[in-house]
Every structure is written in structure tokens, then in C-alpha cells.
C-alpha positions as CSV (number, residue, x, y, z in Angstrom):
1,M,80.8,11.3,-19.6
2,A,81.4,9.0,-21.6
3,A,85.2,10.2,-21.5
4,Q,85.2,10.1,-17.6
5,R,83.5,6.4,-18.0
6,R,86.8,5.3,-20.6
7,I,89.0,6.7,-18.0
8,A,87.9,5.1,-15.3
9,A,87.9,2.2,-16.7
10,L,91.1,1.8,-17.6
11,F,92.4,3.2,-14.6
12,P,92.9,-0.7,-13.4
13,L,94.5,-1.6,-16.1
14,V,97.0,1.1,-15.5
15,L,97.1,0.2,-11.5
16,A,97.4,-3.8,-11.7
17,F,100.1,-3.4,-13.8
18,L,101.8,-1.8,-11.3
19,P,104.1,-3.7,-9.3
20,I,103.0,-3.1,-5.1
21,G,105.1,-0.6,-3.6
22,A,106.7,0.4,-6.6
23,S,107.9,4.1,-6.7
24,A,108.0,6.6,-10.3
25,Q,111.8,5.9,-10.3
26,D,111.4,1.9,-10.2
27,W,109.1,1.8,-12.6
28,Q,110.7,1.4,-15.6
29,G,107.2,1.5,-18.7
30,W,106.8,-0.9,-21.1
31,H,110.5,-0.8,-21.4
32,P,112.6,-4.1,-20.5
33,S,116.0,-3.7,-19.0
34,V,118.7,-4.9,-21.6
35,A,119.1,-8.5,-19.9
36,E,115.0,-8.6,-19.8
37,A,115.3,-7.7,-23.4
38,T,117.9,-10.8,-24.3
39,L,115.4,-13.2,-23.0
40,L,112.4,-11.6,-25.3
41,P,112.4,-13.9,-29.2
42,K,114.5,-12.0,-31.0
43,Y,111.1,-10.7,-32.9
44,C,111.2,-8.5,-29.6
45,W,114.8,-7.0,-29.6
46,G,114.3,-5.0,-32.7
47,K,111.7,-2.6,-30.2
48,F,113.9,-2.4,-27.1
49,L,117.3,-3.3,-28.3
50,G,118.0,-0.1,-30.4
51,E,119.4,0.7,-34.0
52,K,121.7,-2.3,-34.3
53,F,118.4,-4.7,-33.6
54,K,116.6,-3.4,-37.2
55,G,117.1,-6.0,-39.5
56,P,114.1,-8.4,-40.9
57,E,114.5,-11.1,-38.0
58,F,114.2,-8.3,-35.1
59,T,110.5,-7.6,-36.2
60,I,107.7,-8.9,-36.6
61,H,106.5,-9.0,-40.6
62,D,102.5,-9.2,-41.7
63,C,100.7,-9.6,-38.5
64,G,99.7,-5.5,-38.6
65,V,99.9,-2.9,-36.3
66,G,98.0,-4.5,-33.0
67,M,101.9,-6.2,-33.1
68,N,103.0,-3.4,-31.0
69,H,101.0,-4.8,-27.5
70,Y,102.9,-8.4,-27.8
71,C,106.7,-7.7,-26.7
72,P,105.7,-5.6,-23.8
73,G,102.9,-7.8,-22.9
74,L,105.7,-10.7,-23.2
75,V,107.8,-8.3,-20.8
76,A,105.0,-8.3,-18.7
77,L,104.6,-12.4,-18.4
78,S,108.2,-12.1,-17.3
79,R,108.1,-10.2,-14.8
80,A,105.2,-12.3,-13.0
81,N,107.1,-15.4,-13.8
82,R,109.6,-13.6,-11.2
83,S,107.5,-12.4,-9.2
84,V,107.6,-13.5,-5.1
85,D,104.0,-12.9,-4.0
86,D,100.4,-13.4,-6.1
87,R,99.2,-10.1,-5.9
88,T,102.5,-8.2,-7.7
89,R,102.7,-11.3,-10.1
90,Q,98.5,-11.3,-10.7
91,G,99.2,-7.3,-11.7
92,Y,102.0,-8.1,-13.6
93,L,99.4,-11.0,-15.4
94,F,96.2,-8.1,-15.6
95,G,99.3,-6.4,-17.6
96,A,99.9,-8.8,-19.7
97,K,96.4,-10.1,-20.0
98,A,95.4,-6.3,-21.5
99,Q,98.3,-6.1,-23.9
100,V,98.2,-9.9,-25.5
101,Q,94.6,-9.8,-26.2
102,Y,94.5,-6.1,-27.4
103,T,97.0,-8.3,-30.2
104,V,94.9,-11.2,-30.7
105,K,91.9,-9.0,-31.3
106,A,93.8,-7.2,-34.1
107,L,95.8,-10.7,-35.5
108,E,91.6,-11.0,-37.0
109,K,92.5,-9.7,-39.5
110,Y,95.8,-11.3,-40.5
111,P,95.4,-15.5,-40.4
112,R,99.1,-15.9,-42.3
113,C,100.6,-13.5,-39.4
114,P,104.0,-15.8,-38.7
115,I,103.8,-15.7,-35.1
116,R,100.0,-16.6,-35.0
117,G,100.7,-19.7,-32.9
118,D,103.1,-17.9,-30.0
119,V,100.6,-14.9,-29.5
120,M,97.6,-17.4,-29.3
121,R,99.7,-20.1,-26.6
122,T,100.6,-16.6,-25.0
123,H,97.3,-15.5,-24.1
124,Q,96.1,-19.3,-23.1
125,L,98.7,-19.7,-20.9
126,I,98.5,-15.7,-19.4
127,E,94.8,-17.2,-18.6
128,R,95.9,-20.3,-17.5
129,E,98.3,-18.5,-15.1
130,L,95.4,-16.6,-13.8
131,S,92.9,-18.8,-13.5
132,V,95.7,-20.4,-10.6
133,L,96.0,-17.0,-9.2
134,R,92.1,-16.2,-8.2
């Protein structure tokens, strides 16, 4: 029963992140196009652009395992900012919020994370943008 409640609680987040009217083939999941990825900070490139972007400038260091959610959150935020209707925009913003909140929680154990300020500013930006849409 508890597992069913957890799944039920996650289901709206998954639906909120999907663009309205998107088919399974249209949806790229967490993986941005190459054009989208190059607009992200360099520390996200290693996650999305392959082997030639594996150096230290293309990864996030000293921030813990929760960082693997931050760059997908930035992808969702970017897609929200390019959305033409409020419903799709809100869906992407809720997806971004879930990913970035996970990162913020994980950062509690890493007060010296070099991108902590970026993460916190992104979190505040998403909250502000959602408050305008509600």
C-alpha cells in the first residue's frame, strides 16, 4: 500500500513534465538536443554531449551525487522559457522544480560546492516563474 501511494504521488510529476500533446517519439526525456545542451553551462556538457566533453571543466566536482539532477532541471527550465502556452510552460517548470529541489536537498551536505550559488539562484527563479503562472 505504501509503495502504491509513492507511485501515485510521483505520477503527477511525471505527467507535469511531459509537454501537452507530445507523443512518445517527440519526447526526448532528460536528454537535450545538441543545440539545447550547448546553451547550458559547460559543467553540464559532459552529461549530455558525449566522450569528448569529459574533462574537469565539463563536470561538477565536490557537490555530491545529487548534482545529476541539476542539469536536467536546467533543460526543463530552458524548455519552459521557450514554451508558447502557459500550460506547457507550467509543466516544464514543475519538472524543473522537482529536479532542482532534489539538488538543493542534496547540497545540504556540501556547503562548499562551487556551483551552490547557481543552484540556489535557479531554484529561486523557478519559484518566481511558477508564482506568476498560478
